[in-house]
C-alpha positions as CSV (number, residue, x, y, z in Angstrom):
1,X,374.6,4.0,31.0
2,X,377.1,1.2,31.4
3,X,380.4,1.0,33.2
4,X,383.2,0.0,30.9
5,X,386.8,0.1,32.2
6,X,386.0,2.7,34.8
7,X,383.8,4.9,32.5
8,X,380.1,5.3,31.9
9,X,379.1,4.4,28.4
10,X,376.2,6.6,27.2
11,X,373.3,5.3,25.1
12,X,369.6,4.5,25.1
13,X,368.4,2.4,28.0
14,X,367.2,-0.3,25.7
15,X,370.5,-0.2,23.8
16,X,372.5,-0.7,26.9
17,X,370.2,-3.5,28.1
18,X,370.3,-5.4,24.9
19,X,374.0,-4.9,24.1
20,X,375.8,-4.9,27.4
21,X,377.5,-8.2,26.4
22,X,378.9,-6.6,23.3
23,X,381.7,-4.7,25.2
24,X,383.8,-7.8,25.3
25,X,384.8,-8.6,21.8
26,X,382.1,-11.1,21.1
27,X,381.4,-10.5,17.4
28,X,381.9,-8.0,14.7
29,X,378.3,-6.8,14.6
30,X,378.6,-5.9,18.2
31,X,381.9,-4.1,17.7
32,X,380.3,-2.1,14.8
33,X,377.3,-1.2,16.9
34,X,379.6,0.3,19.5
35,X,382.0,2.3,17.2
36,X,379.1,3.6,15.1
37,X,377.4,5.1,18.2
38,X,378.0,8.9,18.1
39,X,378.5,8.9,21.9
40,X,381.0,6.1,22.1
41,X,383.8,7.2,24.5
42,X,387.5,7.5,23.6
43,X,388.6,4.5,25.6
44,X,386.4,2.1,23.7
45,X,387.4,3.6,20.3
46,X,391.0,3.1,21.4
47,X,390.4,-0.5,22.2
48,X,388.7,-1.2,18.8
49,X,391.3,0.6,16.8
50,X,393.1,-2.7,16.9
51,X,390.1,-4.8,15.8
52,X,390.8,-7.6,13.3
53,X,387.9,-6.3,11.3
54,X,388.7,-3.6,8.7
55,X,385.2,-2.1,8.8
56,X,385.4,-1.6,12.6
57,X,388.8,0.1,12.2
58,X,387.4,2.3,9.5
59,X,384.5,3.5,11.7
60,X,386.9,4.2,14.5
61,X,389.0,6.3,12.1
62,X,386.0,8.4,11.2
63,X,384.6,8.8,14.7
64,X,384.8,12.5,15.9
65,X,385.9,11.3,19.4
66,X,388.8,9.3,18.2
67,X,392.0,10.4,20.0
68,X,394.7,12.0,17.8
69,X,397.3,9.4,18.8
70,X,394.9,6.7,17.5
71,X,394.3,8.7,14.3
72,X,398.1,8.7,13.7
73,X,398.1,4.9,14.2
74,X,395.3,4.4,11.7
75,X,396.9,6.7,9.2
76,X,399.5,3.8,8.8
77,X,396.9,1.0,8.9
78,X,397.6,-1.9,6.6
79,X,394.3,-1.4,4.8
80,X,393.9,1.5,2.3
81,X,390.2,1.9,3.1
82,X,391.1,2.7,6.8
83,X,393.7,5.2,5.6
84,X,391.1,6.8,3.3
85,X,388.8,7.2,6.3
86,X,391.6,9.0,8.1
87,X,392.3,11.2,5.1
88,X,388.8,12.7,5.1
89,X,388.9,14.0,8.7
90,X,389.0,17.8,9.2
91,X,391.0,17.7,12.4
92,X,394.2,16.2,11.1
93,X,397.5,17.5,12.3
94,X,399.8,18.7,9.5
95,X,402.3,15.9,10.1
96,X,399.5,13.3,9.7
97,X,398.4,14.9,6.4
98,X,402.0,14.9,5.1
99,X,402.3,11.3,6.0
100,X,399.2,10.5,4.1
101,X,400.4,12.7,1.1
102,X,403.1,10.1,0.6
103,X,400.7,7.1,0.7
104,X,401.3,4.6,-2.1
105,X,397.5,4.1,-2.7
106,X,395.9,6.6,-5.1
107,X,392.5,6.4,-3.5
108,X,394.0,7.7,-0.2
109,X,395.7,10.6,-2.1
110,X,392.4,11.4,-3.9
111,X,390.5,11.5,-0.6
112,X,393.2,13.7,1.0
113,X,393.2,16.0,-2.0
114,X,389.5,16.7,-1.5
115,X,389.9,17.5,2.2
116,X,389.1,21.2,2.5
117,X,391.3,21.5,5.6
118,X,394.7,20.7,4.0
119,X,397.5,23.1,4.6
120,X,399.7,24.8,2.0
121,X,402.6,22.4,2.6
122,X,400.3,19.4,2.1
123,X,398.8,21.0,-1.1
124,X,402.3,21.5,-2.5
125,X,403.2,17.9,-1.7
126,X,400.0,16.6,-3.5
127,X,400.4,18.9,-6.5
128,X,404.0,17.6,-6.9
129,X,402.6,14.1,-7.3
130,X,401.0,15.2,-10.6
131,X,397.3,14.3,-10.1
132,X,395.6,17.7,-9.9
133,X,392.0,16.7,-10.4
134,X,390.9,16.6,-6.7
135,X,392.9,19.7,-5.9
136,X,391.2,21.6,-8.7
137,X,387.9,21.6,-6.9
138,X,389.3,21.9,-3.3
139,X,388.5,25.4,-1.8
140,X,391.8,25.1,0.2
141,X,393.9,25.0,-2.9
142,X,396.0,28.2,-3.3
143,X,394.9,30.5,-6.2
144,X,398.3,30.2,-7.8
145,X,398.0,26.5,-7.9
146,X,394.5,26.8,-9.4
147,X,396.0,29.0,-12.2
148,X,398.7,26.4,-12.8
149,X,396.1,23.6,-13.1
150,X,393.8,25.6,-15.4
151,X,396.6,26.8,-17.6
152,X,398.7,23.7,-17.6
153,X,400.5,22.8,-20.9
154,X,398.1,21.3,-23.3
155,X,400.6,18.9,-24.7
156,X,400.8,17.1,-21.4
157,X,397.1,16.4,-21.2
158,X,394.4,14.9,-23.3
159,X,391.6,17.1,-24.5
160,X,389.0,15.5,-22.2
161,X,391.4,15.6,-19.2
162,X,392.2,19.3,-19.7
163,X,388.5,20.1,-20.1
164,X,387.7,18.2,-16.8
165,X,390.4,20.1,-14.9
166,X,389.3,23.5,-16.2
167,X,385.7,22.7,-15.3
168,X,386.7,21.7,-11.7
169,X,388.6,24.9,-11.3
170,X,385.6,26.9,-12.6
171,X,383.5,25.3,-9.9
172,X,385.9,26.2,-7.1
173,X,384.5,28.9,-4.9
174,X,388.0,30.3,-4.2
175,X,388.9,30.6,-7.9
176,X,390.3,34.1,-8.5
177,X,388.2,36.7,-10.4
178,X,390.7,37.0,-13.3
179,X,390.8,33.3,-13.9
180,X,387.0,33.1,-13.7
181,X,386.7,35.8,-16.3
182,X,389.1,33.8,-18.6
183,X,387.3,30.5,-18.0
184,X,384.0,32.3,-18.8
185,X,385.0,32.2,-22.5
186,X,386.2,28.6,-22.4
187,X,385.0,26.5,-25.4
188,X,383.5,24.0,-23.1
189,X,379.8,24.6,-22.4
190,X,380.0,23.0,-18.9
191,X,382.9,25.1,-17.9
192,X,381.1,28.3,-19.0
193,X,378.0,27.2,-17.0
194,X,380.2,26.5,-14.0
195,X,381.6,30.1,-14.1
196,X,378.1,31.5,-14.4
197,X,377.1,29.5,-11.3
198,X,380.1,30.3,-9.2
199,X,379.3,32.9,-6.4
200,X,382.9,34.2,-6.7
201,X,382.3,35.4,-10.3
202,X,382.4,39.2,-10.3
203,X,379.0,40.9,-10.2
204,X,379.7,43.0,-13.3
205,X,380.3,39.8,-15.3
206,X,377.0,38.3,-14.0
207,X,375.2,41.5,-15.1
208,X,376.8,41.3,-18.5
209,X,375.7,37.7,-18.9
210,X,372.2,38.3,-17.6
211,X,371.1,39.3,-21.1
212,X,372.5,36.1,-22.6
213,X,369.9,33.2,-22.5
214,X,372.7,30.6,-23.0
215,X,374.1,31.6,-19.6
216,X,370.8,31.2,-17.8
217,X,371.2,27.6,-16.6
218,X,374.4,28.6,-14.7
219,X,373.1,32.0,-13.5
220,X,370.0,30.4,-12.1
221,X,372.3,28.5,-9.6
222,X,374.3,31.5,-8.5
223,X,373.6,32.6,-5.0
224,X,375.2,36.0,-5.7
225,X,373.0,37.1,-8.5
226,X,370.6,40.0,-7.8
227,X,366.9,39.1,-7.1
228,X,365.7,41.0,-10.2
229,X,367.9,39.0,-12.5
230,X,366.5,35.8,-11.0
231,X,363.0,37.1,-11.7
232,X,364.0,37.8,-15.3
233,X,365.6,34.4,-15.8
234,X,362.5,32.7,-14.3
235,X,360.2,34.6,-16.7
236,X,362.3,33.5,-19.6
237,X,362.4,29.9,-18.4
238,X,358.6,29.8,-17.9
239,X,358.1,31.3,-21.4
240,X,360.3,28.6,-23.0
241,X,359.3,25.7,-20.6
242,X,362.9,25.3,-19.3
243,X,362.1,23.1,-16.3
244,X,365.7,22.4,-15.4
245,X,366.4,26.1,-15.1
246,X,363.3,26.6,-13.0
247,X,364.4,23.8,-10.7
248,X,367.8,25.5,-10.3
249,X,366.1,28.8,-9.4
250,X,363.9,27.3,-6.6
251,X,367.0,25.6,-5.2
252,X,369.0,28.8,-5.2
253,X,369.4,29.7,-1.5
254,X,368.7,33.4,-2.2
255,X,365.6,32.9,-4.3
256,X,362.7,35.0,-2.9
257,X,359.7,33.0,-1.6
258,X,357.3,34.9,-3.7
259,X,359.2,33.8,-6.8
260,X,359.2,30.2,-5.6
261,X,355.4,30.6,-5.2
262,X,355.0,31.9,-8.7
263,X,357.1,29.0,-10.1
264,X,355.0,26.5,-8.1
265,X,351.8,27.9,-9.5
266,X,353.1,27.2,-12.9
267,X,355.0,23.9,-12.2
268,X,353.4,22.3,-9.0
269,X,355.5,19.1,-9.6
270,X,358.6,21.1,-8.6
271,X,357.3,21.0,-5.0
272,X,359.5,17.9,-4.5
273,X,362.5,20.0,-5.6
274,X,361.6,22.9,-3.4
275,X,361.4,20.6,-0.4
276,X,365.2,19.9,-0.8
277,X,366.1,23.5,-0.1
278,X,368.4,24.1,2.9
279,X,365.9,26.5,4.5
280,X,362.1,26.6,4.3
281,X,359.8,28.9,6.2
282,X,356.8,27.3,8.0
283,X,354.4,29.0,5.5
284,X,356.3,27.5,2.5
285,X,356.3,24.0,4.2
286,X,352.6,24.2,4.7
287,X,352.1,25.3,1.0
288,X,354.3,22.4,-0.2
289,X,352.3,19.9,1.8
290,X,349.0,21.3,0.4
291,X,350.4,20.9,-3.1
292,X,351.7,17.3,-2.6
293,X,350.9,15.6,0.7
294,X,352.5,12.2,0.0
295,X,355.0,10.4,2.2
296,X,358.0,11.3,0.0
297,X,357.5,15.0,0.6
298,X,356.7,14.3,4.3
299,X,360.2,12.9,4.8
300,X,361.8,16.0,3.5
301,X,359.6,18.4,5.6
302,X,359.2,16.5,8.9
303,X,362.9,16.1,9.7
304,X,363.3,19.9,9.8
305,X,363.3,21.4,13.3
306,X,361.2,24.3,12.0
307,X,358.5,22.1,10.6
308,X,355.1,23.6,11.8
309,X,353.6,21.6,14.7
310,X,350.2,21.3,12.9
311,X,351.9,19.6,10.0
312,X,353.6,17.2,12.4
313,X,350.3,16.4,14.1
314,X,348.7,15.8,10.7
315,X,351.4,13.3,9.9
316,X,351.1,11.5,13.3
317,X,347.3,11.3,12.9
318,X,347.4,10.1,9.3
319,X,347.4,6.4,10.2
320,X,349.9,5.8,7.4
321,X,353.2,4.2,8.3
322,X,355.4,6.2,6.0
323,X,354.0,9.6,7.2
324,X,354.2,8.6,10.9
325,X,357.8,7.4,10.5
326,X,358.5,10.7,8.8
327,X,357.1,12.6,11.7
328,X,359.2,10.6,14.2
329,X,362.3,12.0,12.6
330,X,361.4,15.5,13.8
331,X,363.6,16.5,16.8
332,X,360.7,18.2,18.5
333,X,358.7,15.0,18.9
334,X,358.2,14.2,22.6
335,X,357.6,10.9,24.5
336,X,353.9,11.9,25.0
337,X,353.5,12.0,21.2
338,X,354.3,8.3,21.1
339,X,351.6,6.9,23.4
340,X,348.8,6.9,20.8
341,X,350.9,5.4,18.1
342,X,350.8,1.7,17.0
343,X,353.7,-0.4,18.5
344,X,354.0,-2.2,15.1
345,X,355.1,1.1,13.6
346,X,357.2,2.3,16.5
347,X,359.2,-0.9,16.8
348,X,360.7,-0.4,13.4
349,X,361.0,3.4,13.6
350,X,362.7,4.3,16.9
351,X,365.7,2.1,17.0
352,X,368.0,4.9,15.9
353,X,366.4,7.8,17.8
354,X,366.9,9.3,21.3
355,X,363.2,8.9,22.0
356,X,363.8,5.4,23.4
357,X,365.8,7.0,26.2
358,X,362.4,7.7,27.8
359,X,361.2,4.1,27.6
360,X,361.7,1.9,30.7
361,X,364.0,-0.9,29.7
362,X,361.4,-3.7,30.0
363,X,358.9,-1.9,27.9
364,X,361.5,-1.2,25.2
365,X,362.4,-4.8,25.2
366,X,358.8,-6.0,24.9
367,X,358.2,-3.5,22.1
368,X,361.2,-4.6,20.1
369,X,360.4,-8.2,20.7
370,X,356.7,-8.0,19.9
371,X,357.1,-5.9,16.8
372,X,354.2,-6.2,14.4
373,X,352.6,-9.0,16.5
374,X,351.3,-6.4,19.0
375,X,348.2,-4.8,17.5
376,X,347.8,-2.0,20.0
377,X,349.3,1.4,20.8
378,X,352.3,2.1,23.0
379,X,349.9,3.5,25.6
380,X,348.0,0.2,25.6
381,X,351.3,-1.7,26.0
382,X,352.1,0.5,29.0
383,X,348.8,-0.4,30.5
384,X,349.3,-4.1,29.7
385,X,352.7,-4.2,31.6
386,X,351.3,-2.0,34.4
387,X,353.4,1.1,33.9
388,X,350.8,3.8,33.2
389,X,349.3,5.2,36.3
390,X,352.1,3.8,38.5
391,X,354.4,6.8,38.3
392,X,357.1,4.9,36.4
393,X,356.1,6.0,33.0
């Protein structure tokens, strides 16, 4: 902790020790370090909202703790990239969004149009400007506006432009059922696939298409499709070696684990794809690591809070830098887990983690300073500086 203008600034002990001089406008890198910190307090963000550096102001504009009055100030910043940063926030007041909706820079308008928290008044203001592409895919866009975009006069749009707009509407999870049914017969193959993949598409329509192999690439992605239909699509995809369809099935959040196992038995290389799923059971993570235990897969598995402890221990004991660094990203790693690890690996792996909060400042400083020149473990470094066994560790 560090006092700054009457407030304590949170952060790792080592970070505070090494950057305490940065609170006084010394250089841009120091300013960036402060405003990028997730726990930077509002008074410091307010101070640096007037920084001469555009990147600093941009980070302030995105920071979740930035005061609303400062957000309004940055919404009128002289640099369009700062205003873009403001446009992407999900906590904007309507008056701020309406101000941004009249921005002269198209990149700001495009960013605001993609914001899923825009209000009806803001949506109408943006639609009136004429560029409907970002609104077409925004779930906050009213359904009548989506119909207007999808069924806009063809003579006002080029073929490719019209095709892109209809595809974006077909992907929108709030697209109305009647419009999805109409877009399901669109001449564009990508639009038809998008409708088949859209979880808002009526079940009766999905059931109708489940007997049409040309619809399988889209249906495989649909989280609303019944399990039995996924099994049928998987059987067809394995029969005809359609790996892209199988990859879509294993990424489907509602795909049963026994179906994933069947697909992995046939296509073990898809283990890397399965590791990207939002949710994985401990049993499935262990199975994936058995299939492919390289560092790339370890990165995807170890960062998950539900990663089995035996798998984390296996990575820590591997002696391989990539696997150890992957294990250190797990939120359940404790300070005791670090003592047996090489300082040369830790020095480059912990700088952006909360684990360094547990390190006494002088040890953290030595570790960062020594880096790869220290050949021992963190525990040995503690012994060397006389910390272990003294009650200070």
